C-alpha positions as CSV (number, residue, x, y, z in Angstrom):
1,M,94.7,54.0,24.2
2,A,97.6,56.4,23.9
3,I,97.6,58.6,20.9
4,S,100.6,60.0,19.0
5,R,101.5,63.6,19.2
6,A,101.3,63.8,15.5
7,V,97.6,63.0,15.6
8,K,97.1,65.5,18.5
9,V,98.7,68.2,16.4
10,G,96.3,67.4,13.5
11,F,93.0,67.2,15.5
12,T,92.1,70.9,15.5
13,S,92.3,71.4,11.7
14,L,91.0,67.9,10.8
15,K,88.0,68.1,13.1
16,S,86.7,71.1,11.1
17,K,87.0,69.1,7.9
18,F,85.8,65.8,9.3
19,P,83.3,66.6,12.1
20,I,82.7,63.8,14.6
21,P,79.0,62.9,15.0
22,P,77.5,64.3,18.2
23,S,76.9,60.7,19.5
24,T,80.6,59.9,19.3
25,P,82.4,60.0,22.6
26,S,84.8,62.8,22.8
27,S,87.6,60.8,24.4
28,S,91.0,60.8,22.8
29,S,90.8,57.1,22.1
30,S,87.5,57.6,20.2
31,L,89.2,60.4,18.2
32,Y,92.1,58.1,17.4
33,R,89.8,55.4,16.2
34,F,87.9,57.9,14.0
35,F,91.0,59.1,12.3
36,S,92.5,55.7,12.0
37,D,89.4,54.2,10.4
38,S,89.1,57.1,7.9
39,N,91.6,57.6,5.1
40,V,92.9,60.8,6.7
41,S,96.7,61.1,6.4
42,I,98.7,63.6,8.4
43,E,101.7,64.6,6.4
44,K,104.9,65.3,8.3
45,E,106.4,68.7,7.8
46,K,109.9,68.9,6.5
47,V,112.2,70.6,9.0
48,G,115.8,71.8,8.2
49,F,118.1,72.4,11.1
50,I,121.3,74.4,10.7
51,G,124.0,74.5,13.4
52,L,125.1,71.2,15.0
53,G,127.2,72.5,17.8
54,N,126.9,71.6,21.5
55,M,123.3,72.9,21.7
56,G,122.1,72.2,18.2
57,L,123.3,68.6,18.2
58,H,121.0,67.6,21.1
59,M,118.1,69.7,19.9
60,V,118.0,68.1,16.5
61,N,118.5,64.7,18.0
62,N,115.3,65.2,20.1
63,L,113.5,66.5,17.0
64,I,114.4,63.4,15.1
65,S,113.5,61.1,18.0
66,S,110.0,62.7,18.2
67,G,109.2,61.0,14.9
68,L,106.9,63.9,14.0
69,Y,109.1,65.5,11.2
70,H,111.2,64.7,8.2
71,V,114.5,66.3,9.3
72,S,117.5,67.4,7.3
73,V,120.7,69.1,8.7
74,H,123.5,71.4,7.7
75,D,126.7,72.6,9.4
76,K,130.0,73.9,8.3
77,N,131.7,71.1,10.2
78,F,131.7,68.1,7.8
79,D,132.4,65.7,10.6
80,A,129.3,66.8,12.4
81,M,127.2,66.2,9.3
82,K,128.9,62.9,8.6
83,K,127.6,61.5,11.9
84,F,124.0,62.3,10.8
85,A,124.5,60.9,7.3
86,E,125.7,57.6,8.8
87,R,122.3,57.4,10.7
88,G,120.4,58.0,7.5
89,I,119.5,61.6,8.2
90,A,119.5,63.9,5.1
91,T,122.4,66.3,5.0
92,K,122.7,69.4,2.9
93,G,125.7,71.2,1.5
94,T,124.5,74.8,2.0
95,P,121.8,76.7,3.8
96,F,120.2,77.3,0.4
97,E,119.9,73.6,-0.2
98,V,118.2,73.3,3.2
99,A,115.7,76.0,2.3
100,Q,114.9,74.3,-1.1
101,T,113.6,71.2,0.7
102,S,112.1,72.5,4.0
103,D,108.8,73.7,5.2
104,I,110.4,75.1,8.4
105,V,114.0,76.0,9.1
106,I,115.6,76.2,12.5
107,T,119.0,77.9,13.0
108,M,121.2,77.6,16.2
109,L,124.3,79.6,15.6
110,P,127.1,81.3,17.7
111,S,126.7,85.0,16.8
112,S,124.7,87.7,15.0
113,S,127.2,87.7,12.1
114,N,126.9,83.9,11.7
115,V,123.1,84.3,11.6
116,M,123.2,87.0,8.9
117,E,125.6,85.0,6.8
118,V,123.4,81.9,6.9
119,Y,120.3,83.8,6.0
120,T,121.5,86.5,3.6
121,G,125.0,85.4,2.6
122,P,126.0,83.6,-0.6
123,N,124.1,80.3,-0.7
124,G,122.1,81.5,2.2
125,L,118.5,80.6,3.1
126,L,117.1,83.6,1.3
127,Q,119.1,83.4,-1.9
128,G,116.4,81.7,-3.9
129,G,116.1,84.6,-6.4
130,G,113.3,87.1,-6.6
131,D,112.7,86.9,-2.8
132,V,110.7,83.7,-3.4
133,V,111.2,81.1,-0.6
134,R,109.8,77.6,0.1
135,P,109.9,77.6,4.0
136,W,106.8,79.3,5.5
137,L,108.5,79.5,8.9
138,F,112.1,80.4,10.0
139,I,113.0,80.0,13.6
140,D,116.3,81.4,15.0
141,S,117.3,79.9,18.4
142,S,120.7,81.7,18.4
143,T,121.5,84.1,21.2
144,I,121.9,87.4,19.3
145,D,121.0,91.0,19.8
146,P,117.3,92.0,19.3
147,Q,118.1,94.6,16.7
148,T,119.5,91.9,14.3
149,S,116.5,89.7,15.0
150,R,114.1,92.5,14.1
151,K,116.0,93.4,11.0
152,L,116.0,89.8,9.8
153,S,112.3,89.4,10.6
154,A,111.5,92.4,8.4
155,T,113.6,91.1,5.6
156,I,111.9,87.7,5.7
157,S,108.4,89.3,5.8
158,N,109.2,91.0,2.5
159,C,109.7,87.6,0.8
160,V,107.0,85.6,-1.0
161,L,106.2,82.0,-0.4
162,K,106.8,79.7,-3.4
163,E,103.5,77.9,-2.5
164,K,100.8,79.5,-0.3
165,K,100.6,78.0,3.2
166,G,97.0,78.1,4.3
167,F,96.1,81.8,4.4
168,R,99.8,82.8,4.3
169,N,101.4,84.3,1.2
170,T,104.6,85.5,3.0
171,P,107.0,83.6,5.3
172,V,107.4,84.5,8.9
173,M,110.2,84.4,11.4
174,L,110.3,83.7,15.1
175,D,113.3,84.5,17.3
176,A,113.3,81.7,19.9
177,P,116.5,81.5,22.0
178,V,116.6,79.0,24.8
179,S,117.5,78.6,28.4
180,G,118.7,75.4,29.9
181,G,122.2,74.9,28.5
182,V,123.7,71.7,27.0
183,L,122.2,69.5,29.8
184,G,118.7,71.0,29.1
185,A,119.2,70.5,25.4
186,E,120.1,66.9,25.9
187,A,117.3,66.2,28.4
188,R,114.7,68.0,26.3
189,S,114.0,70.4,29.1
190,L,114.8,73.7,27.4
191,T,112.7,76.8,27.8
192,F,112.0,78.7,24.5
193,M,111.6,82.5,24.7
194,V,109.7,83.4,21.6
195,G,109.3,86.7,19.7
196,G,107.3,87.3,16.5
197,S,103.8,86.5,15.3
198,E,101.6,85.0,17.9
199,D,99.8,82.9,15.3
200,A,103.2,81.5,14.2
201,Y,104.2,80.9,17.7
202,L,101.0,78.8,18.4
203,S,101.5,76.9,15.2
204,A,105.1,76.1,16.1
205,S,104.4,75.1,19.8
206,P,104.5,71.3,19.0
207,L,107.8,71.8,17.3
208,F,109.3,73.6,20.3
209,L,108.0,70.9,22.7
210,S,109.7,68.3,20.6
211,M,113.0,69.9,21.8
212,G,112.1,71.4,25.1
213,K,109.7,71.5,28.1
214,N,108.5,75.1,28.2
215,T,107.6,77.8,25.7
216,I,106.9,81.5,26.6
217,Y,105.6,84.0,24.2
218,C,107.4,87.3,24.7
219,G,105.6,89.6,22.1
220,G,106.8,91.0,18.8
221,A,109.9,90.4,16.7
222,G,113.1,90.6,18.7
223,N,111.5,90.2,22.1
224,G,112.6,86.6,22.4
225,S,116.2,87.7,21.9
226,A,115.7,90.6,24.3
227,A,114.4,88.2,27.0
228,K,117.3,85.9,26.5
229,I,120.0,88.5,27.0
230,C,118.1,89.9,30.1
231,N,117.9,86.5,31.5
232,N,121.6,85.9,31.1
233,L,122.4,89.3,32.5
234,A,120.5,88.5,35.7
235,M,122.1,85.0,35.8
236,A,125.6,86.6,35.5
237,V,125.0,89.2,38.2
238,S,123.5,86.6,40.5
239,M,126.5,84.3,40.1
240,L,128.9,87.2,40.8
241,G,127.0,88.2,43.9
242,V,126.9,84.7,45.3
243,S,130.5,84.1,44.5
244,E,131.6,87.3,46.1
245,A,129.6,86.7,49.2
246,L,130.9,83.1,49.5
247,A,134.5,84.3,49.1
248,L,134.0,87.0,51.7
249,G,132.4,84.5,54.0
250,Q,135.4,82.2,53.7
251,S,137.8,85.1,54.4
252,L,135.7,85.9,57.6
253,G,135.9,82.3,58.8
254,I,132.6,80.8,57.6
255,T,132.7,77.7,55.5
256,A,131.1,77.8,52.1
257,S,128.8,74.9,52.9
258,T,127.6,76.6,56.1
259,L,127.0,79.9,54.3
260,T,125.2,78.1,51.5
261,K,122.8,76.5,54.0
262,I,122.1,80.0,55.3
263,F,121.5,81.5,51.8
264,N,119.2,78.6,50.9
265,S,117.0,79.0,54.0
266,S,116.9,82.8,53.9
267,S,116.4,85.8,51.6
268,A,119.7,85.2,49.6
269,R,118.4,82.0,48.1
270,C,118.7,81.9,44.3
271,W,119.5,79.6,41.4
272,S,123.3,80.3,41.8
273,S,123.2,79.2,45.4
274,D,120.8,76.3,45.5
275,S,121.1,74.8,42.0
276,Y,124.4,75.8,40.5
277,N,126.7,76.6,43.5
278,P,130.1,77.9,42.4
279,V,132.2,76.3,45.2
280,P,133.7,72.9,44.5
281,G,132.3,70.2,46.6
282,V,129.2,72.0,47.9
283,M,126.9,70.4,45.3
284,E,127.3,67.2,43.2
285,G,126.8,67.2,39.5
286,V,127.5,70.8,38.8
287,P,130.5,72.2,36.9
288,S,132.2,73.6,40.1
289,S,132.6,70.0,41.2
290,K,134.0,68.9,37.9
291,N,136.9,71.4,37.8
292,Y,134.4,73.9,36.1
293,D,134.3,71.7,33.0
294,G,131.0,71.5,31.0
295,G,128.1,73.8,31.6
296,F,127.9,77.4,30.2
297,S,131.3,78.7,29.2
298,S,132.7,82.0,30.4
299,N,133.3,82.9,26.7
300,L,129.6,82.6,26.0
301,M,128.7,84.6,29.1
302,A,131.1,87.4,28.0
303,K,129.5,87.4,24.6
304,D,125.9,87.6,26.0
305,L,127.0,90.4,28.4
306,K,128.4,92.3,25.5
307,L,125.0,92.0,23.7
308,A,123.2,93.3,26.8
309,S,125.7,96.2,27.2
310,A,125.4,97.1,23.5
311,S,121.5,97.0,23.7
312,A,121.6,99.2,26.8
313,E,123.8,101.7,25.0
314,D,121.5,101.7,21.9
315,I,118.6,102.9,24.0
316,G,120.6,105.1,26.3
317,L,119.9,103.2,29.5
318,K,122.3,103.2,32.3
319,C,123.2,99.6,33.4
320,P,126.2,99.8,35.7
321,L,126.0,96.2,36.8
322,T,125.9,95.0,33.2
323,S,129.1,97.0,32.5
324,Q,130.9,95.6,35.6
325,A,129.8,92.0,34.9
326,K,131.0,92.3,31.3
327,E,134.4,93.6,32.4
328,I,134.8,90.8,34.9
329,Y,134.0,88.0,32.4
330,V,136.0,89.6,29.6
331,K,139.0,89.7,32.0
332,L,138.4,86.1,33.0
333,C,138.5,85.0,29.3
334,E,141.6,87.1,28.6
335,E,143.3,85.2,31.5
336,G,142.7,81.9,29.8
337,H,139.5,80.7,31.6
338,G,137.1,81.2,28.7
339,S,136.4,77.6,28.1
340,K,135.5,77.0,31.8
341,D,132.0,77.2,33.1
342,F,131.0,80.8,34.1
343,S,130.8,79.8,37.8
344,C,134.6,79.6,37.8
345,V,134.5,83.3,38.6
346,F,134.5,82.2,42.2
347,R,137.9,80.6,41.9
348,H,139.6,82.7,39.3
349,Y,138.3,86.2,40.0
350,F,137.3,86.2,43.7
351,S,140.1,83.8,44.6
352,G,137.7,81.7,46.6
353,S,138.9,78.6,48.4
354,D,138.0,75.1,47.1
355,I,137.6,74.0,50.7
356,C,133.9,73.8,51.2
């Protein structure tokens, strides 16, 4: 018999309170019958989700579909909230209202300034008065700089819980940006890169797996954010290298499809060549074959490269490829290609041919 994920989540804590006799088989079906026959109830946690953009929309839909949580939502965009209200999902007028009714709050926002406004601004999540808050866990999945993540984590750790949560008297924050893009968010195949308390990370793992496929613990506060900007830096440099090589190959008389076959069967193979090829027509289903529509926008890549560059400057580390990549993507956006997928750098910067 299949058991629900909600029951799975409760087994560890409930087994200590309601031990199963030694003679009872340890199979999951026996555990399910044990808890079903007893009067044990597993209360769903209340999760507030703030940020219903391209990523957040799909993430919260998967959270709702899991059936494991009572979900409420908030966004500045009234139309985005209206769609959820029409489905019977609770909507809140301000972040503070979300905090008042939630055990856990997840934020998915465009920038560091948006995150700080939602948490510490007027009617923000932490504006309950006297540094007393209801949510025991705050999760920020926005892509922001690690310094802001660490500052916010420290601020939250200085608050006090309205009601004690197990052994916790104070709330905790996890920075948990994601990789996988809009398609990954929709398909529930995101990877969460998580920084903060390891205990909180383990407690939140079922929540992450309601929205994604993989979770990776990165260490202390801010390390999730650091991992994300490093990942996107490597992705940008990889795309630039593949695009430049393909454009050069075309100019030297080698077709992009032939050169791609060579890359993908030799040492140049990488995600940008075998899974997200930037040349129109070489691969189906990727943005380059859809006029560079959809996917991960050049605007967002430029933003993430600025975060990487600023972080490098803060610690005095020389990162010449970061600076060059940032300049290229900023120029691409200034020339009007910001809304196009970041692989459009092949066409609009390197002037590569669409003939594959």
